[in-house]
Each structure stands twice: as structure tokens, then as C-alpha cells.
N, C-alpha and C positions, 0 to 999 in steps of 0.2 A: 879652349872657352870660359870666361873667368865667372865662377859659381858667385851668387849674391843673392840676398834677399831684399826686397822693395816693399815697402810699404805707402799703398796710394792714399791721398789727401781727402780720404770721402767723410767727413766731419767726424760724428760720433758712428762709427761704423769700423766693420774690417774690410779689407781687400788687400793681400798679398799674394804677392809672386816671387816663388823661389825660381831661381835658375841654378841649375846642376851643371859640375863639370863637364859634363856628357852632352849637356845642349838641352835635355830635359826639363821641361816645366813644369810645376806643381803650382797650382791657385790652390789659395786657402780664402774661402769665403769672397761677397761682392758687394758692395754697395754701390749704385750705376743708379743715380736717382734722377728722377725728368728733368731736372732743371739744369743738369749733366747733359742730357739730350738738346735741350732748348738754348743752349751755347749761353746760360747765365755762368759765365768765369767768374766773376768777381765773389759768390756764395759758394759757386763748386764748379771746380775746374772739371774739363771732359777729362772722366780719368776712362771712360768707354775708348776714346781715341788712343791714350796713353798705353791702354793694355793694348789695344789691338797692332799698336806701333812696336810692341815689343816681345809679340808671340813671333813663332817660326809658322811657316807654311807649308802644307806638303804640297810636293812635287808633281803631284798628279789632282785629278780631281780637281780643276780650274783652281789654284794655287787657295785654298781653304785657309783660314786661321786656324790655331789648334792649340790646346794646352793637353799636356800628356795625361795630368792626374787633376782632378778638382774635386777638392774634400771642401763639403760643408760643414761646418761645425757643428750648426741647427739651424731649426728653420725659421729664425727672426726676418722681420721683414731688412733691416739692416744688415743683415750678413746674405741674402739672396737676392736683393732686389735689383731688379734690373735682367733677370734670367731670361724671361720669355721673349725679350725685344732683342739681346744680343749673344745669344747663345742658341745655336742648333739644336731643338728639342725633336726624339723620333729617328726614326733608321736614316745611317749616314747617305746612303744613299740620295734620300730625298732633300737634302741640301741643295739650295738654289742659289744664284748670283742676285745682288737685291737690285732692285729697280725702282728710278725714280729715286725718292730720299730714304729709301729703306735701309735701314743700317746692316753693315755685313755681319753676319753671324757666325760666330766661334763653335767649331766641333770641339765635344768634349769625348777625346779617346775613352778617358775611364773615370767612371764617377767613384769616390769613397762618400758610402753614402750609410746612416746609420739608423735603422728601425726604431733605436730606443728613444733617440732625440727626437723622434717625429711621436712616439707611444707616449713619451712625459709630458710635452708639449702640448698635446691634446687632451690628455687628462687634466693640464691646467685651468685651461679655460675651454677647451672644446673647438677651438678655429685654428685654420692654418691661412697664411696669406697667401693670395694667388699664385705668387712667384714659389711660394714653399709645394703646392699642390701640384706645379708644374715639374717640380724635381722629382717628388713622391714618385708623379704618375710616368717619368723618366726611366727612374730607379726600377721598378714593379716591370717596365717595361721589358729592360735590358735580365731584372733575374728570372724572367717568363723564359726567355731564349735561353739562358743556362737550365733551368730546370726541366726543360722540353730537349734538353742535350742537342741544340740546334748548334750548328758550326758556325753559324754567322755570330754566336754569341763570344767566339775570340776574335772578332773584328775589331780594328780600331772604329770605337764611333758606338761601341755594344758592349763594354766592356763594363763592367762593377766589381767596386769590392764594397761587401758587408762589412762594418766596421763597428766591433763591439756583437756577440752573442743575442741573440733575438730568441723571447720564450717559445714557450708551444709548440718545440719543433718547428717553428716556421724556416729554419734553415736544413731541414733535414734533406739530403740529396746534392747540397751546395756546400758541403762545409769546407769546400778547397776554397771557395769565395770569401770566407769567414775571416776577421781578425779578431782575435783574442786578447783581453787585455793583458797586459805582461807578455806580448809577443813580440818579438822585433820582426819587421819585413822590409827588405830591400828590393821589391818589384814594382816594375812598372808596367802595365801591359802586357805583363804575362814574361816579362826579362827583367834576368836579375841588373841591378846599375850598382856597381861597385864604388859609387862616388856618395851613396847616400843609404841610411837606412833609419826606419821609424819605429818608437817606443809607443805601444798604446796603454795608457794611463787610465781612461776613461772612457765612454760609460760602460758600468759593468754591471752583468745582471745581476739581480741580487733577490732575497725575498721579497714576500707582496707587501710586506711591513715595511722593510726602508722604501720599497718603490713609494708606497703611498705617503711618507715622510719627503719624497723627492719628487713629488710631483709638479713642483714651480718651474715654470718655462724657462727659467735659467737655473737649474739643475739637469740639463739634459744636452751638455755640449759634450766633442770630442776632444779629449785632452791627450797632446802628443809629444812627446819628444822627438824631435828630429836631429839628426847625425849628419851633416854634409862636407864633404870633404871638398879641397880645392884641386882635388887630384880626381882624374877618371876611375885610376883602380886602386884606389886606397881610402880605404873604410877605416879601420883597424889601425887609426896613426894620432898621434899627438896634435897632429897639426888641426882634426876635425874640430867641427862648433858645433855647438850643439843649442838649439832653437828650442825651445819651450812656449806651447800656443796652447789656448784653451777656449776657445769663442768668449760666450758669456756666462762659464761657470763660476757660480760663487761658493761663499764661505764653506755651506756643509761638503760640496764636491771637494774642494779643496783639503780640509780637513780628513777626510775618508783618502785621498792620495796618499798623505804624507803617512797617516797610518796603515797603508799596505807597502810605504816605500820606507819608512824609516830607518829600517835596517840596511836600505839601499841606496842614500841618500843621493849618489851618483845618476839616479835613476831621473832625476830632478834638475841636476846641475845643467846650467846652462850658461852662454856665452852672451846669447840675445832671449829677450823676454819680451815676450809680446803680453800688455798687463790684460789682464781678462775684464771684460765688460767694460772695456772701454776706459779703465781706472777707475771704474766705481768702487766705490768702499765696501760695496757688498760683496766682496771677494776676499774681504780680509776682516768682516766684522757684521755680526747679526743685530747690532743696534743702527738705528735711523740718527744721521747728523742733525736732521731738521724734518719737518713734515712741509705738507705743501703749502703752508703758511711760509714757510721760512722761518719761523719763530720758535715751534717746539721741537724736541728731541733732545741728545746727550751731546751734540757738538764736541766740543775738543774732549769731552769724555767717552766716548765710546770707546767700548772693549774691543781691541785686536785678538782673533781667536789665536790662540798659540798653534795650534795644527797646521791652517790656514797660512799663518805668516811662515812657519818653517818651510812649508811645501813650497812658497816664492822666494826663498831666501835662499835659495841655491845657486849664487851667484860666483860664479870664475872670475878670476882676474882681470879688470878690463872689461867688464861684463856690460853690455848697452841694454836698457831697460826703455821699450818705445810705448807710448801711450798713442793708440790710434782714435784721435781724438780733438776735440777742440781744447783750447787750454783752460784747464781747471780755474773758475771762479773763487776767488778768495772766499772763507766762510762755507764753505759747503763739503759733503762728503769727498767730491773727486778730490779735493784741496788735500784734504787730510790726507788719503790714499796716495797722492802725489807725492807728499811728503815721506811717507811711510817707505815708498819707493825709491826716491831720492836718497833717503840714508842707506838702504839696501845696496843703492848702486857705489854710493860713498864710500862703503867698508869693503867693497872690492875694488877701489879705483877705477870705477866706471863712471857710466853717464847717464841722467836721464834725458830722453826726448820724448815732444809730442808734436804729433805729424802736422796738426794746422797750426803749431805754432814754427816749428823748427824748419818744416819743407811745405809750405802751403799751397805751392804752384806747381808740384811735381815731385813725382816716389820720391822717400825717405831712402837712400839707398846705402845696402853694407855689402861690401865685398867681402867675399869669404877667401883669406887668403893663408898660409902657411903659417902666420903670426895671429891668427884668428879674423875676425870682422875687421875691418878697418871702418875710419869715421866715413860717415856719410860723404857723399860728393856734392858739390854746388849744383851739377848737372848733372843726371844720370846719362850715362852711355845706352844707346838702344843696339843691341845686339844684332847682328846680321842673320838671316834666316840658314840654317845647316846647307851647305854647299849639293846641289844636285850631282846625280851619279846616272848611269845608265836605268832606260827602264822605270824612269821615274820613283827610284828611291834615292834616299839619303847616305851622307856616312855613315849614318848612326846604323844601319841596318833596316829600317823601314819607314812608309811614307807618311 
């Protein structure tokens, strides 16, 4: 199976599907809006259908669509929108076939969730959107199973990884679920997958003083470098593609990530970068391009933070920098950020692409090959589900 990364056309928001050479799928964020549900194709294509058409289905349990791992970078609406409508939440045995016009829900085999991102979001304004509350409730349900030592905690649909250490000993007894900053992981649903690994770069448990400084809601995202191989059994190979993604992480996070990794810049190297916060200037600068009136602000004189810029400049030759956003308007902060990313890509003989400009009607797809990511196809191929074998199991060894 061909490994790939697909960026869905969700406007200013994130929804990314990674397909590994082994056939496993990793979903990073969603932004399935109501107008997609209501078939308003002109402004918002039906990304829910696009996603479900691309997902495998389990060979038992009524052919349910599923993702092997779902990473929520942070609990903003444009990163978790549509969760309650399009995903099954609760015990996997409670999944039901849709009736009438109800959407078919997707089973999440393993949630990758960060308590710190929720904690920092709440400290910013005390509010969570309903889809974020639903994610948090489901994550807590799964964690509770693990804390109680329930055997069902290891069942597909009940599994959870905790991304980043939490405070106040809240993960005592379930340390095996925790991924710490600086750790590399190549397990999905309790099984090693030799075709990929992830390196966690943020969020990091810090002192109370630093936490107070990072209380803003866009200082709470998971930042990861994913290594994706075109082969099923080779991850330590020159053919591996590095993918750097960081939700809505802004300048203070990126400068801290650079400070921790400037002696090992390969930890931030990439052939594919998803621009933070949908190409927002806030990932590169503390300055405002303009205010709400569109007049005041520093404009082109905005100062680019050296550390954040360095963190996001580790492009390897031929890198693709992808903005999951609408085309930035001229004379805006996003346009200035776009030009900065275009320069980074240009120095690496790579390319800057924008989902809603370059692929507004279908996911923008990059195939992972032994020579690195290939240019996006004009038409994204939809992979067939893994072949069935006896007893309702697939050739990958699990249903």
C-alpha cells in the first residue's frame, strides 16, 4: 500500500489523514462543518464523505469505518468540529448502524490526547466548545478503564495515549500510556509499526511561572515530527519522509521548541510542513500586522522572532510547505507569513501550497515514495480496505 499524507479542504482549519505503508491510518484534527453536512458544496465540500471513503472498515462488527489513531492537537472548534456527529464516542460495542438520514459514525481505535492542551485552553478563557467537551469526556472514559486495570482498556475503540506529562501526579499508575517530550514512539494500538515513528516536541510540563506565560489558547497544541516510510518494515532509512505539524502553536511555543532542539536541529527537519495556525503570522511574530480596523499595526515592519523562524526553517531539499487555509489576502499578516514560508521553501528548492487555492475540491495529496514526497495528484486515489481473511481479521493481524 502506498503511504500518503492528505490535507482536506476545510477552509481555515486542519484535517489531515496519514496512510502508512502498512495500511494503518492516522488522523490529525478534523473540521467538519455544518454546511458540509448540508451539502453546501460551493463553499464547503463534503469532507466527511471524503474521509469515510478513504478509511478502512473492520471485517466484523457490521463493517464499521475506523481510524487507527486520532491525534487532537488542541481543543479549538476548527480542529475538532464535527466530532459528535461523525465519530462514535463511548464503548465500541455500543456502535449502531445509522438510521434514516443519520451519518455513519467512525470508530476511533486509539485516541492521542493531551491533558495539558485542555488545561491551557481552559486557563485562557475557561471555555471549551461542545465537541471538545465530548472528546475530553471520551478520553477520560478510556483513561478510567486503564486506571482500573480493565482488560477492555486494550480493546480497539477503548485505547488511549496521553501526549505529554500531566501535572499533580494525575498519570500515576498509567505511565505506560504517557508519551513524554523528546520520546520517539512507533506503536499504534499496542503494536509496533516499523513504517513510522513520532517524536513529541510539545506540550512540555513546565514551572507554574512558565505555565502562566503560556496560558493563551494557541500555546496549547501538540507539536510532533512524524517519520513516514514508503516501506512496511524500514523506518531507519534515507527514504523516510519527515512531517512536522503543530496545530495552532504560536511564536512562544516555537521559540521554546527551538531552544530545546537547536543543538539537534534534525528533530525539526522536514520534507513536509503544515504551517501552524493556518499560516497565521502569530507563529512567527509577536507583532500584529493590523488591528480589527485594518489600519493600525506594524504591517510589513512586523518583527519575525529568530527562534520561531529557525524552528520552522529546517526544510530539507524539495520540501513542501502546506497551508491548510484559504488563500491569504494581500496586506495581511497571513500574506506576510505566506511570503516567509515561500522563501523557506524556495531556499530548499521546494514549494508552498495552500489547500483552498491549490486543491479546493478534494484533499491535497502527497505520496510518500523512496525519493520523498511526490507532487500532489490532480485526483486523489481512494485506497481499498485491507483484504479480509478468516474469522473476521485482516492481513494486518487485527480487525
